[in-house]
C-alpha positions in Angstrom: 16.7 -8.7 -22.0 13.5 -10.8 -22.8 13.3 -10.2 -26.5 9.6 -10.9 -26.6 8.8 -8.1 -24.2 11.2 -5.8 -25.9 9.2 -6.4 -29.1 7.9 -3.0 -30.3 4.7 -4.5 -31.8 3.7 -6.3 -28.5 4.3 -3.2 -26.4 2.4 -1.0 -29.0 -0.6 -3.4 -28.8 -0.7 -2.9 -25.0 -0.6 0.9 -25.5 -3.9 0.6 -27.3 -5.5 0.4 -23.8 -4.5 4.0 -23.0 -7.4 6.5 -23.2 -6.3 9.2 -25.6 -8.5 11.3 -27.9 -5.9 13.0 -30.1 -2.3 13.2 -31.1 -0.1 13.6 -28.1 3.6 14.1 -27.4 5.3 11.0 -26.1 7.3 10.1 -23.1 10.2 7.6 -23.4 10.1 4.4 -21.4 13.4 2.6 -20.8 14.5 -0.7 -19.3 16.6 0.1 -16.2 18.6 -3.0 -16.6 20.2 -1.7 -19.8 19.2 2.0 -20.1 17.7 1.2 -23.5 14.4 2.7 -24.7 11.7 0.1 -25.1 8.9 2.4 -26.3 7.0 5.6 -25.6 3.7 6.4 -24.0 1.5 9.3 -24.8 1.7 12.3 -22.6 -2.1 12.5 -21.9 -3.9 15.8 -21.3 -6.9 17.1 -19.4 -9.0 16.2 -22.3 -7.9 12.6 -22.1 -8.6 12.4 -18.4 -12.1 13.8 -19.0 -12.8 11.2 -21.6 -11.4 8.4 -19.4 -13.6 9.5 -16.5 -16.7 9.8 -18.6 -16.2 6.3 -20.1 -15.6 4.8 -16.7 -18.7 6.5 -15.3 -20.8 5.2 -18.1 -19.5 1.7 -17.8 -20.2 1.6 -14.1 -23.9 2.0 -14.6 -24.1 -1.6 -15.8 -21.4 -3.0 -13.5 -23.0 -1.7 -10.3 -26.3 -3.4 -11.2 -24.6 -6.8 -11.6 -25.1 -9.2 -8.6 -22.0 -9.3 -6.4 -21.6 -13.0 -7.4 -20.9 -11.9 -11.0 -18.4 -9.3 -9.9 -16.6 -11.9 -7.7 -16.6 -14.4 -10.5 -14.7 -12.0 -12.7 -12.1 -11.4 -10.0 -11.8 -15.1 -9.4 -11.1 -15.6 -13.1 -8.5 -12.8 -13.0 -6.8 -14.6 -10.1 -6.4 -17.7 -12.2 -5.4 -15.9 -15.4 -2.7 -14.0 -13.5 -1.2 -17.2 -12.2 -1.5 -18.9 -15.6 0.2 -16.0 -17.3 2.7 -15.2 -14.5 5.7 -15.6 -16.8 4.5 -12.8 -19.1 3.8 -10.6 -16.1 7.1 -11.4 -14.4 9.1 -10.7 -17.6 7.4 -7.3 -18.1 7.8 -6.3 -14.5 11.5 -7.0 -14.7 11.9 -5.2 -18.0 10.2 -2.0 -16.8 11.6 -1.9 -13.2 14.9 -3.7 -13.2 14.0 -5.6 -10.1 15.0 -9.2 -9.4 12.8 -12.1 -10.4 12.2 -13.0 -6.7 10.9 -9.4 -6.0 8.7 -9.7 -9.1 7.3 -13.0 -7.9 6.3 -11.3 -4.6 4.2 -8.8 -6.7 2.3 -11.4 -8.6 1.7 -13.5 -5.5 0.4 -10.4 -3.6 -2.1 -9.6 -6.3 -3.3 -13.1 -6.3 -3.7 -13.2 -2.5 -5.7 -9.9 -2.6 -7.9 -11.2 -5.4 -8.7 -14.3 -3.3 -9.2 -12.4 -0.1 -11.5 -9.7 -1.4 -13.4 -12.2 -3.6 -14.2 -14.1 -0.4 -14.9 -11.1 1.8 -16.7 -8.7 -0.6 -20.2 -10.4 -0.4 -20.2 -10.1 3.4 -18.7 -6.6 3.6 -21.2 -5.3 1.1 -24.3 -6.8 2.8 -26.8 -4.5 4.3 -26.5 -4.6 8.1 -29.2 -4.3 10.7 -28.5 -1.9 13.5 -30.4 -0.9 16.7 -33.2 1.5 16.0 -34.2 4.5 18.1 -37.0 2.7 19.8 -36.8 -1.1 20.3 -39.3 -2.9 17.9 -40.8 0.4 16.8 -37.8 1.6 14.8 -35.8 -0.4 12.2 -32.4 0.8 11.1 -30.4 -0.7 8.2 -27.0 0.4 7.0 -26.3 0.0 3.4 -23.0 0.3 1.5 -23.1 2.2 -1.7 -20.1 2.4 -4.1 -18.5 5.9 -4.3 -18.5 6.0 -8.1 -15.3 6.5 -10.0 -12.0 5.8 -8.2 -8.9 7.5 -9.3 -5.6 5.6 -8.6 -2.2 7.3 -8.9 0.3 4.5 -8.6 4.2 4.5 -8.4 6.8 2.6 -10.3 8.4 0.6 -7.6 5.6 -2.0 -7.3 3.6 -1.4 -10.5 1.3 -4.4 -10.3 0.6 -4.5 -6.5 0.0 -0.7 -6.1 -2.2 -0.6 -9.1 -4.2 -3.8 -9.2 -4.3 -4.8 -5.5 -5.9 -1.4 -4.8 -8.2 -1.6 -7.9 -9.7 -5.1 -7.1 -11.7 -4.1 -4.0 -12.8 -0.9 -5.7 -14.2 -2.9 -8.6 -15.8 -5.5 -6.3 -17.5 -2.7 -4.4 -19.2 -1.6 -7.7 -16.9 1.2 -8.7 -15.1 2.1 -11.9 -11.4 2.9 -11.9 -9.3 5.5 -13.7 -5.6 4.7 -13.2 -2.6 7.0 -13.7 0.4 4.7 -13.4 3.9 5.9 -13.3 5.1 6.7 -16.8 8.1 4.3 -16.3 5.8 1.3 -15.7 2.7 2.0 -17.8 3.0 -1.2 -19.8 2.8 -3.3 -16.7 -0.5 -1.6 -15.7 -1.8 -2.1 -19.2 -1.0 -5.8 -19.1 -2.9 -6.2 -15.8 -5.8 -4.3 -17.4 -5.7 -6.7 -20.3 -6.0 -9.7 -17.9 -8.9 -8.1 -16.1 -10.8 -7.6 -19.3 -10.1 -11.2 -20.4 -11.5 -12.2 -17.0 -14.8 -10.4 -17.7 -14.3 -6.9 -16.3 -15.8 -4.5 -18.9 -13.0 -2.7 -20.8 -14.3 0.8 -20.2 -14.6 0.1 -16.5 -10.8 0.2 -16.0 -9.3 3.2 -17.7 -5.6 4.0 -18.0 -4.2 7.5 -18.7 -0.4 7.9 -19.1 1.9 10.8 -18.5 3.3 12.9 -15.6 1.5 13.2 -12.3 2.3 16.9 -12.3 0.2 17.3 -15.4 -2.6 14.8 -14.8 -3.1 14.8 -11.0 -5.3 17.9 -10.7 -7.6 17.1 -13.6 -8.0 13.5 -12.4 -8.7 14.6 -8.8 -11.2 17.2 -10.0 -13.3 14.5 -11.8 -13.3 11.3 -9.7 -15.2 10.4 -6.5 -12.3 9.0 -4.5 -8.5 9.2 -4.9 -5.9 6.7 -3.9 -2.2 7.7 -4.1 1.0 5.9 -3.2 4.2 8.0 -3.4 6.3 10.6 -1.6 5.0 12.6 1.3 5.7 15.9 -0.5 3.4 14.9 -3.4 1.0 13.3 -1.0 0.4 16.7 0.6 -0.4 18.2 -2.8 -2.9 15.4 -3.5 -4.5 15.8 -0.1 -4.9 19.5 -0.6 -6.6 19.0 -4.0 -8.8 16.3 -2.5 -9.7 18.5 0.4 -10.6 21.3 -2.0 -13.2 19.0 -3.5 -14.2 17.3 -0.2 -13.0 14.1 -1.8 -12.3 11.0 0.3 -8.8 9.7 -0.1 -6.3 7.1 0.9 -2.6 8.0 0.8 0.3 5.8 1.5 3.4 8.0 1.7 7.1 7.9 2.7 8.8 6.0 5.5 12.1 5.9 7.3 11.4 2.6 8.9 13.2 1.4 12.0 14.3 -2.1 13.0 15.0 -2.9 16.7 17.3 -5.7 17.8 16.7 -6.3 21.5 19.3 -7.6 24.0 17.8 -11.2 23.9 17.7 -11.5 20.1 19.7 -14.1 18.3 22.2 -12.0 16.3 22.4 -14.4 13.4 18.7 -14.7 12.9 18.2 -11.0 13.4 20.9 -10.2 10.9 19.4 -12.5 8.2 16.0 -10.9 8.7 17.5 -7.4 8.6 19.1 -8.1 5.3 15.8 -9.1 3.8 14.1 -6.1 5.4 16.6 -3.6 4.1 17.5 -4.7 0.6 14.3 -6.2 -1.0 13.7 -4.5 -4.3 17.0 -2.7 -3.9 15.5 -0.8 -1.0 12.9 0.8 -3.2 10.0 -0.3 -1.0 8.0 2.0 1.2 8.0 -0.4 4.1 11.7 -1.5 3.9 14.2 -0.8 6.7 16.5 2.2 6.7 17.4 2.5 10.4 18.7 -0.3 12.7 18.8 0.2 16.4 20.8 -2.6 18.0 21.3 -3.2 21.8 24.9 -2.8 22.9 25.0 -6.4 24.3 24.5 -7.9 20.9 25.8 -5.1 18.7 29.2 -6.4 17.7 27.9 -9.9 17.0 25.0 -8.5 15.0 27.1 -6.1 13.0 29.5 -8.9 12.1 26.7 -11.1 10.8 24.8 -8.3 9.1 27.8 -6.9 7.3 29.0 -10.3 6.2 25.5 -11.3 4.9 25.1 -7.9 3.1 28.5 -8.4 1.5 27.5 -11.8 0.2 24.4 -10.5 -1.7 24.7 -10.7 -5.5 23.9 -7.6 -7.5 22.6 -7.7 -11.0 20.0 -6.7 -13.5 19.4 -9.8 -15.7 15.9 -11.0 -16.6 15.1 -14.3 -14.8 16.2 -15.7 -11.5 19.8 -15.1 -10.2 20.6 -11.8 -8.5 19.7 -11.1 -4.9 19.5 -7.4 -5.4 18.4 -5.7 -8.7 18.8 -2.3 -10.3 17.5 1.1 -9.2 14.7 2.4 -11.3 16.4 5.4 -12.9 19.2 7.9 -13.0 17.3 10.1 -10.6 17.1 7.3 -8.0 20.8 6.5 -8.5 21.7 10.2 -8.0 19.7 10.4 -4.8 21.2 7.2 -3.3 24.7 8.2 -4.2 24.2 11.7 -2.8 23.0 10.3 0.6 26.0 8.1 0.8 28.5 10.7 -0.2 27.0 13.3 2.1 27.2 10.8 5.0 30.9 10.0 4.3 31.8 13.7 4.0 30.3 14.3 7.4 32.2 11.5 9.1 30.1 8.3 8.6 31.8 5.0 8.0 30.9 2.7 5.1 31.0 -0.8 6.5 30.3 -2.4 3.1 29.1 -1.3 -0.3 28.9 2.4 -1.1 29.5 2.4 -4.8 27.6 2.5 -8.0 28.2 -0.5 -10.3 27.7 0.6 -13.9 29.5 -2.6 -15.0 26.4 -4.6 -13.8 23.8 -2.1 -15.0 23.5 1.6 -15.5 21.6 2.2 -12.2 23.0 -0.6 -10.0 24.2 0.4 -6.6 25.8 -1.9 -4.0 23.9 -2.8 -0.9 25.4 -0.4 1.7 25.7 -0.3 5.4 26.6 2.9 7.2 27.7 3.5 10.8 28.2 6.8 12.6 25.3 8.5 10.9 24.4 11.8 12.7 21.5 14.2 12.5 23.2 16.7 10.1 23.5 14.0 7.5 20.7 13.5 4.8 20.6 9.8 5.4 19.7 10.3 9.1 16.1 11.6 8.6 15.4 11.6 4.9 14.0 8.6 3.1 16.8 7.3 0.8 14.6 4.7 -1.0 17.5 2.7 -2.0 19.9 -0.1 -0.7 21.3 2.0 2.1 20.8 1.4 5.9 22.3 3.1 9.0 23.4 1.2 12.2 22.9 2.7 15.7 24.0 1.2 19.0 21.5 1.6 21.9 21.7 0.9 25.6 18.1 0.0 26.4 14.7 -0.8 25.0 13.5 2.6 26.0 16.3 4.3 24.0 15.5 2.1 21.0 11.8 2.9 21.1 12.5 6.6 21.7 14.8 6.8 18.7 12.5 4.7 16.5 9.7 7.2 17.3 11.9 10.2 16.7 10.7 10.6 13.2 8.0 12.4 11.3 7.3 9.1 9.5 5.3 6.1 10.9 4.8 3.5 8.3 6.5 0.2 9.3 8.8 -1.1 12.0 10.4 -4.4 13.1 11.3 -5.9 16.5 13.7 -8.8 17.0 13.7 -10.8 20.2 13.7 -14.4 21.5 10.7 -13.5 23.8 7.6 -13.2 21.6 5.3 -11.6 24.2 8.0 -9.1 25.0 8.4 -8.2 21.3 4.7 -7.6 21.1 4.7 -5.3 24.1 7.6 -3.3 22.5 5.8 -3.3 19.2 2.8 -1.6 20.8 5.0 1.3 21.9 6.2 2.1 18.3 4.3 4.8 16.4 3.9 2.9 13.1 0.9 1.6 11.2 2.4 -1.8 11.0 5.0 -3.5 13.3 6.5 -6.9 12.7 8.0 -9.1 15.4 10.8 -11.3 14.2 10.2 -10.3 10.6 11.0 -7.2 8.6 7.8 -6.3 6.7 6.4 -9.4 5.1 4.4 -10.7 8.0 2.3 -7.5 8.3 2.1 -6.8 4.6 1.1 -10.4 3.7 -1.6 -10.5 6.4 -4.1 -9.0 4.0 -7.0 -9.5 6.4 -5.4 -6.8 8.6 -5.2 -3.1 7.7 -2.0 -1.6 6.4 -1.1 2.1 6.3 0.9 4.9 7.9 0.8 7.3 10.9 2.2 10.8 10.9 3.8 11.9 7.6 3.4 8.3 6.2 -0.1 8.9 5.1 -3.8 8.5 5.9 -6.2 5.7 5.2 -5.6 2.0 4.9 -5.3 -0.7 2.3 -5.9 -4.4 3.1 -8.3 -5.6 5.7 -12.0 -4.7 5.6 -11.0 -1.1 5.4 -9.3 -1.8 2.0 -12.7 -2.4 0.5 -15.2 -0.4 2.7 -13.2 2.8 2.0 -14.6 2.6 -1.5 -18.1 2.8 -0.3 -20.4 5.4 1.3 -22.6 4.3 4.2 -26.3 5.0 4.0 -28.7 4.6 6.9 -32.3 3.7 6.1 -34.5 4.0 9.2 -38.1 3.0 9.3 -40.5 4.0 12.0 -43.1 1.3 12.3 -45.9 2.4 14.7 -45.0 4.4 17.9 -43.9 7.9 16.8 -40.7 9.5 18.1 -41.8 12.5 20.1 -44.7 13.3 22.4 -47.4 12.2 20.0 -50.8 12.6 21.8 -49.2 13.2 25.2 -48.8 16.8 26.5 -45.2 17.9 26.2 -44.7 18.1 30.0 -45.9 14.5 30.6 -43.8 13.2 27.7 -40.7 15.0 29.0 -41.3 13.7 32.6 -41.7 10.1 31.3 -38.4 10.2 29.4 -36.3 10.1 32.6 -37.6 6.8 34.1 -37.6 5.3 30.6 -34.0 6.2 30.0 -33.0 4.9 33.4 -34.8 1.6 32.8 -33.2 1.3 29.3 -29.8 1.9 30.9 -30.5 -0.9 33.4 -31.5 -3.3 30.6 -28.3 -2.4 28.8 -26.2 -3.1 31.9 -27.8 -6.5 32.3 -27.1 -7.2 28.7 -23.4 -6.3 29.2 -23.2 -8.5 32.3 -24.6 -11.5 30.4 -22.1 -10.8 27.6 -19.2 -10.8 29.9 -20.5 -13.9 31.7 -20.6 -15.7 28.4 -17.2 -14.5 27.4 -15.6 -15.6 30.7 -17.3 -19.0 30.7 -19.3 -18.2 33.9 -22.6 -19.9 34.6 -25.4 -18.6 36.9 
């Protein structure tokens, strides 16, 4: 273990960033790689949430008045600080999550990319926009974007920097304050990110952190903020949505997934297998958008399975700090128990384990081998339930239609993957899959890393989007300001009957002008000339 980040004084200094107004019980935080306790965070109460929200709201009064250029400058400095201090951030991510160094690097790079993207896009997205008025020339309409106020973020343990900071950055740029309730297991990582934001010039009170259980703090937080963002299970997401609905609170929820990967009959088995390994076992499968179901065409099934199983078997498993292992530890005993239960249930009901299938306490208390199952049937837990671990199921299919049908036979709709040697064909198949993001010849990274495009789920995988313009504009309210310059809307001095009779030819003429405008637009787009 990195002894510096196991140092009690350093972790205690970070915990000074938690908003707490009295003595509180504590919740133990352990390092998954060893099972050792590295510290404890206060179990905050309703009173602490109220104080955090009040401080954040007060700090926002100044922040929202700052020119957008100043807010962007702070996020630009954060981008640079994050990269300069990446070793510290990577070490602490590994200590609190047990993930591999490579998976931790993906987190840091993602946050940097989001900081750059929204730093570039925020000024344009927050500009007032001129729109068509009711009466040409006589009516001016302008749409303005106003920040919602205080944003509450409830973030999980699996990607503690990405799912805290990458969501907070556009909220801050839009002129909001943030109150974050990170997972208790990874509170120190969120606090380190907050420390870097403050060093970059974000006011300390603008980004509040409360620690403890979501069960205890979720309702008081949702009752006080002006927007709630949540990433986690579908079951808890429903509770968050119900609380938000009670308060007519806008929300964005990224929830569970049981993500499919399709290997078409023209795919290269070796390339598809290598991609499927990355898609299935990143972060030990503890990734909302990772693959758990593989639908492989019968013509390439045997060749794909041979390549996929061999590549999975070659993955190294370990929980050391630093580069080395391909697959890291699960987060906790609870995660290990769930993964082991899904595998044991599948085997008891007749599934075959092609590789893996065992816990490896010799490598770490919560390590579990990357596992490939075949013969999984609907009565098994692993068939429909999200495992959220290094376990995938193989299915042989006879056609694209069957593969698409089975991929869509799920309550979830978060992410999918299609493998083919014919790119246009892959894109056509992708359009038929009911998921918020679909990757062609990649597992998840192509869509996730395209931060200019929205990302989110369909069905039970959530509502709202992160990334893209929506990732920032969701933190704003639109306000239309319409100014009537001279001609009034309505009959004015005309008798009502004359005014009403005149409306019909006016509307017909207006429609004709609009049609001519459309024709000119299409002429320009198609390169035609009169």
